[in-house]
N, C-alpha and C positions, 0 to 999 in steps of 0.2 A: 705369359698367357695364363699360367697356373694361378698367379695372384689375382688377375682380373676375374677368373672364374670363381675363385674362392670368395672374393668380395661380392660378386653378383649372387653366388649361392647363399652367402650370409644375409644379403638384403632380402632375397626371396624367403629365406628361413625366418627372418624377423617378421615379414609381412604375413606369412602363413601361421606363425606363432600367435600373432594378434588375432587373426581369423579363428584359429583353433581355440584360443583362450575365450573369446566372445561366445563361441558355440558351447564350449564346455561349461562355463559358468551359467549360461542361459539354461542348459539342461539340468545341472545339479541344483539350481535354485527353483526349478519348476517340476518337471515330470520325472526326473531321474535322481531325486535327492537321496535315495537309498542305494543307488547303483552308480557310484562314481567311476568305476572302471569301465562300465558300459558307456557312460557319457564320454569318457576319454577316448574310447575306441571309435565312437561315432564322430566326435569332433576331429579325431586324427584322420579318419578316412576322408572326411570332407576337405580337410586341409591338404591332404595328399593329392586330391584331384586338382586343386588350385596350384599346388606345387609342381605337378607335372606340366601343366600349361606354361607356367612362368619359367621353369627350368629349361624346358625344351625350346621355348621360343626366345629365351634371353640368356640365361646362365651358360648353357651348353649348346648355344646356337650353332657353333662351328664344329661340333663333334657329332659323332653318331655314324651315319651312313647306312644304318639298318633300315629295313622297311618299318614304317611307322607302327604297325601292329606288333611287330617283334620288339621294338624299342619300348612301346607302352607296356607290354607284358613284363619285360625285364624291370622297368621302372616301378610298376605296381607290386611286383614280387619283392623287390628290394625294399620298397616303402612299407609293405606289410610287415616285414621283419622289423623295420624302424618303428612302426606303430606299436608292435608288441614290446620292443625295447623301451619305448616311452611310457607305456602303461605298466610295465613290470614293477618299478619302484612303488607305485600306488597299490598295486595288487598285493605285493609283499607286505606293505605297511597295514593294509586293511584286513587281509586274511591271515597273516601270521602274527602280527603284533596288535591287531584290533584297535587301531588309532581312532576309529570312528565311535568307539564306545563312549567317549566323552563328547556327546553331541550337544551338551549344554553350552559349550564354549565355541560358538559358530566361527568367531574370528580366528581362533586357533586352528580349526579344521580347514578354513580357507587358506591360511598361511601354509599349513602342512601340505595341502593339495597343490598349491602353487610351487613350493620347493620340490616336491616329488615329481610333479608333471613337467613343469616348465623350466626347471633348472637341471635336476639330475636326469630325468627321462629324456629331455630334449638334447642334452649334451651327449648322452649315450647314442641316441639315434642319429644326431648330426654327424658325428665322427664316422659311424658306420656307413651312413648314406652317402656322404661325400666320397669316401673311398670306393664304395661299391658302384655308385652311379658312374664315376669316371672310368672305372675299370670294366664294367659290364654293359650298362645301358648306353652310355655315350663314350665309347672307348678311345677313339683317336682324334686328335686335332685335325680339323679341316677334312675329315673323312667324308662328309656329305659331298663336298665339292670334288673330291678325288674319286669317288665311287662311280663305277661304270653304270650302275643302276640309278644313279642320282638324276632326278628329273626336276631341275630347278624351276622355280617360278620366275616370271619376268623381273620381279623385285630382287630376287636373289642373284639373277644374272647381272642386273645393274649394279648391285653391291660388289659383285666379283670384279666387274669392269673398273669401278671406281677404286677398288683396292689395289689393282695392278697398274693404275695410271700414275 
């Protein structure tokens, strides 16, 4: 089960990374060209909302057992730390090493932004989020079905019946 969750988590991550990437580059090439860290945080928050929906309904579908508002609070708290981790390499590069000082070479800045955001930053946040989401937001396998407070939908009951047949 762990490997299935990891594969699904990676697919969701790839999908939300493309979503994040599109929003980030749309922002830095238009209204936030001087504020790449702000653009990264905005795109990260939007991608996090999509990630919650996809992870809850697909990747960690058989985990949890918490009330939805509690689960969402944990997910978004963990993801907020992830957004900060993803933005940290860019913030360090821009504010401590001033990599944007060479604005004349736009392709260099685009490549550096990509490496800092989508390779280094996403790797940091991916490792943290997978561990923290499994441990805190969606803690136990099949906990939703085993929870006394679990109120399954008709679709979930049908899936449960098919799984035991």
